[in-house]
N, C-alpha and C positions, 0 to 999 in steps of 0.2 A: 776491463784493464786492471792485471794485478801484476804488481812489481813487487818483490821481496827486498824488503829494506832493513836497515837497523837504525832506530832512532836512538839517541843518546840525547838524554834530559839535562841541559846546561843549568835546571832552577829557574824558579821565576823569580823573575830578577825587577824591581824595580828601575825604570831608567831614566837618566838627568833630568834637565828643566829644558834641554833642550827640546827633547820630544815631546809630544802632548797624545792625549789621548782625544778625539773629536767623534761627537757624535753624527752617525751614519744617518738619523731619522732627521729626514726634512723637516722643514716647515715652510706651510703656504697661505701668508698672512693675507693677501689680497684678495676680493670674495667681488667676484665678476658673473652677470646670469643673460640671457633673454629667453625667448618663446619654448626654447628646445634646449638649452645646455647650461650648466654652472660650470665657472672655469675658477678654480684656485691656484694662485698663481704667487711664485716670488722671484727675485731676480733674475732667475736662470732658466726657470720651466714651469710649464703650464700643467692644472692634473685636471682633467674634462672630465666630465659624467653629463652623456647626452640622454635626455631624455626617452623611456622607455627599456634603458638598458641599467644593468645593477653594478657595473662596472667603472672603475675610470682608467683612463691611457693618458700618458704625460707625453708633451711636448715641448719643443724650443719653445721658449716665451717670445721670439719675436717673432714667430712662427702663426700669430695667432694674435689678430688685430682685436682686441678686445678691450676698452675701457673699465676701470671696476666703477662696478652699479654704485649709484647714487642715490636711489630710493632709502629713506627713511635717514638720510647723514645731510643732506639738505634743509635748507630754509623755504623750501615752497613745495606746494599738495594742492591738490585738484580734489574737491569733493563735491560733485554733484555739478552745478553749471558754475562754481565759484574758484578762483584762484585763492589762495591763502600764504602771506608771505612774512618771513620776518622784518620787522622795521626799527633799525635798520638791522643788518644782518647777526644774528644774536643781540639782539636789540631787547628792548621791555615792554613791548606792543605787536598785534599782529595789523597785519590789512588785510584786508578781501576786496577782491580785485575781481570786477565783471566787466561786461561788455558796455556798460553805461559809465562808467568812471571809477576811482578808488574811493573805498570807505572805510574811513578809519574805524578799529574797534579797541576797544579800550579794555586791558587785561584786569577785572576787578582784583583789588589786595586779596592777599591770601587772608582764608577766616580764620576762627578762634580754632578750630583744629589742628589747623597749618604752623597757627604760630605757638601753641603748645609742644608741637613736632619739633618746631627749629629753635625752639629757648631748652629743650631737653637736650639737642643732639648740639647746643654751644653749652651745655650747660651752666644756665641764667636761669635766674627764677622767672622772667616774666622779660619778653623781648614787645617793643614799642614795631608800629608798621614803618614809622619813620626810621629805625635803623636797619630795616631790611632792604636789599636792592636785589633783583632780580636780574636774571638773563634769559632768553628765549632760545630756543634749539637744541636739535632739529628736528624738524617736525615728519608728520605722517598720516595719513587720511586710513580711517577705519570707520565705514558705513560710513553713519551721520555726524562723524566726529573726527577733529583736528585734535590729533594727539601730539604731544612738545616734549621734549626733555625742557627743565628745569635746573639753575641754577641760584639758589640764593644768598649772598653776601652779610657776614654782621658787620654794621658799623667800617664802614669805607674801605671796602671789598677787604676783609678777613673773614676766616673759616667758613670757607664755601660748605653748601651740604647739597648734592644734589634731590634732586625731585621727578615730580613725573605730573604734567597738566593736559588738560584736554579743552576745547569750545565746542559745544554742542550745536551744530548749524540749524537745529530745529527750535531749540528754545531759545537759543542764544546766551546761553548761562557759561560761564567759564569754571574748572574745578582743580583743583590738585591734591599732590600728595605727597609729603616730605616723612624721612625717616630717619634716626639716628645713624643707621646701619649706612647712609647714604651719604656719610659725612668724609669731604674731600676727596668725591666724584666729582667727574664731569659726563654727562650724556654724549656720545658719538653717534648710535645711531640708536633709531625707534621703529620696533614692528608690531605688529596687531594679526593675529593669529585668534579667532573663533572669540573665547571670553577671558583670551588673555593678553596682554599688552607686556610686551618683551622691549629690556633699554638695556644696552649695552655700555657701560659705563668704564672710562678710564682714572684712573689714578690722577690728579689735580697735578698738572707739569711735566707727567710722564709719557714720553713718546709710545712706548709700547705695554701691552696687555692692561688688564682689566676684567671687570666682574659684571655677568649676566645677572640682572633681577627679572624678575617677574610681579606683574600687577595684576589679581582678578577682578576683573570687570563686576564679578558678581555679588563678591563678601569686601570686596575692597584690602583684600589678603596680598602682601610682600614676601616677595619670595628669595631665596638667592640659589645659583643656579652651582650645585656640588658636582665637579668633573668627574671624581673618583667614581663618586655613588651612581652616575650615569655610565659609567664605564666607557667614558673617553678617556683616552691617554692623557698626559699633560700635565703641568702644574702651572702653566700660564695661559689665560683666553687671550686671544691675538687679536682677534673680529668675529662678530656676527651679522648675520642679514636673513634675508626671506626669498626663497622662491616658490612661486605657487602657494602651498599648505606646507612647508620644510625648512623648517631651519636651518641655517646654515652656521656651523661654526668650526674655526681654525685655531690650533694648540701649536705649540712650538713643536710637539710630536705628530700630530693626526690631524686629519679635518674630518666633519662627522655631517651626514642629513639626515636630518630629524625626521621622520611623519608625524604626522598629529598620531596619538594614541597609540604610538609603538615604540621602541629600545630606538636608540639611535643606529643608524649605518656609521659605520667606524673606518677608516683605510689608513695603512702605515705604510713608509717609504722602507720596508725593512729589507727591502731586497731588491735588486738591479740586473738588470740583462743588458746585454749585445743587440746592434742591429749590423755587426759587422762580426769577421772572422777574428775573436780574440781569444787570446791566450791567458790563463793564469800562471803566474810564475812564481818562483822561489825567492824570496824577498828576506833579507835581513837588517836588523837597525842597527848601527853603534851605539852604545849605550851611551858612550862618552860626548861623541859628536852631534849625536843625532842624524849621521849621515846614513842615508840608506843605499845594502849592496843591493844592487839587480842580479838576479839569476838566470838558468834558463828558464824556460815556457815548463810549466806543472802539467797541466788538462788544459784541453779546447775546452771553450764555454762556448756550448749551442748558442748560437740567435736565437734573438726575439724567444728565448728560455728565463723567468726568474730566477734569481738566485740567494737564497737567502743571507744575509751582510751579519758577521761578526763583532767586524770593528775596523774603523777607520782612523789612521795615523796619516798624519802628512797628505800627501795625496794620492793613498794608497787604500782601495780597501779589501777588507779579507771577507772572501765569497766559500760560501758552499761549493765544493767539487762535484762536479755530474756524476764522478766514478771515483771508486776510493782505490788505496792503496795499503797493503798489508804489509804488516813490521816489524819488528821485535825490538824488545829491552827488557835488562835485567831485571826480573820479579821484585827482586828488591826494591829497586827504584821506583816502579810501576806502586806498590804497594804504598810509599811517602806520596802517590799524588792523585792515588786514581779518585778518591774521593771529591776532587775539586773537579780535577781535567774530563770528568766523564761528564760533567757538563755545559752547557755555553756561559756560564757567568762562573768565573774563577774569585770571585770577591772580590777585586781591586781594586774596588769604586773608582775615580780619576783616574789612577795613572795607572802605567804599564807594568805588564809582568808578563814576560814573554817566557814560553818554555824553545827554547832553542832546539829545531832537531836535524839528524844529519842523516841522508836518505843515499842510500850504495844503489846508484843505478849505471848498468853495465863497469863496474868495477869503480868509478867516480863518487867521490863525496858531494852530494849537494846540501847546502844549509839552506834551512828554513825558519821563520818567528811566528810561531804562534799565540795566539792571543782570544780567548775565552772560546775556543774551539774545541767542542766535545773529540776527545780521543775515547776509540770502543777498544772495550776486550773480546778479542777473540777466541784464546783459550789460553789461560795461565796455567804456566807452567814450577817445577822448583825450583828452577834457575833461569829458565829465558818465558817470557812472558809473548803470546800473539797478539799485537795492535792493530788499529789502523787508523788512518785518518783520513777527512775529505773537505778539505779546504786549503785555498789558494789568495793570492792576492793579485789585483790588478790597478792599474792606473785609474782614477775616479772619471777623469775626461774619456774614456772610453765605453764607458757603460751608460745607460741611461738609467734613473729612479722608477721603481715601479707600485707602486701603491696599491697594497695586498687590502682587500677586505677583512676583517676580524671580527 
């Protein structure tokens, strides 16, 4: 489908505060799983990874009845023939429950090495055990050990610092490790994979976001996951979990399944698809009032065919059109914008900078605002340049987010 059109660029204009750019990359912070599948969810959608299949598929959240997985998050684990629970919840001791009744297990005080780490974290010379209060939880089972998160407080609940503790069910010995890097963090999840214990810690008092800490059972080394170094998109880690030997991670921009000894598998919602006949439309945005002017249908969006997203403004998504449109514009104007208009990032940051186009279809002008959409050079002439565009707008409620593997 090729329509000869004339595009008139009205300029890259920063719009008023009434309009704002929204992130079309969805987050899926809730993690659940069973023997056959992993599910990442948000308030509206669930992304499902099935065993034996390396793709994600999305469905409405309410169509899948699956509670968030509690393994490694609660205060109850089974190791061998015994059950271990915090006493009380997030308390300062562990109870071992067996078929013959309950037996209290006493957490031994921090050893000299842990006390030194606490003193360093709190920037004091020495700390006495009387000045330290510990809370335990969550718990996780690993071979013959019970692993648990720790939070130590200095002098009546001040200056919290996280740590990791363990109880050896064979020897009956407790151990713990603290580090100044974990100050003002609270353990929310603990998982074990081979010789590494993973602890997802959130900032104390914060509702979202945290850090993933690793502890080597071989050498006792502590590390912190660097999302960028692991090539996982996002600035904020929202959740973590463990499924079989796969580390599960959710950021504000992506979900990741990390096999042992391999690079993370990463998915992002930078594409959307329609499950019914849907048309991309011409849409303009009123710069003064932020009111959307909806024009005619532009191109049909094929069913179940992912289309790359460029931007989201209000309730509208700008998607890659399945077919292109030939167009012309004055070469003088093209030369002024071609450095940025041929890319999918026009360098406008969080602001909106539309390029308004006028399309002549059967003698009538159709207007559309483009944002971060590549304009393709077809042929540059002395006075007139032939170009092409492949984008249109669709209501967000008419499409489904598609997680594409990166």
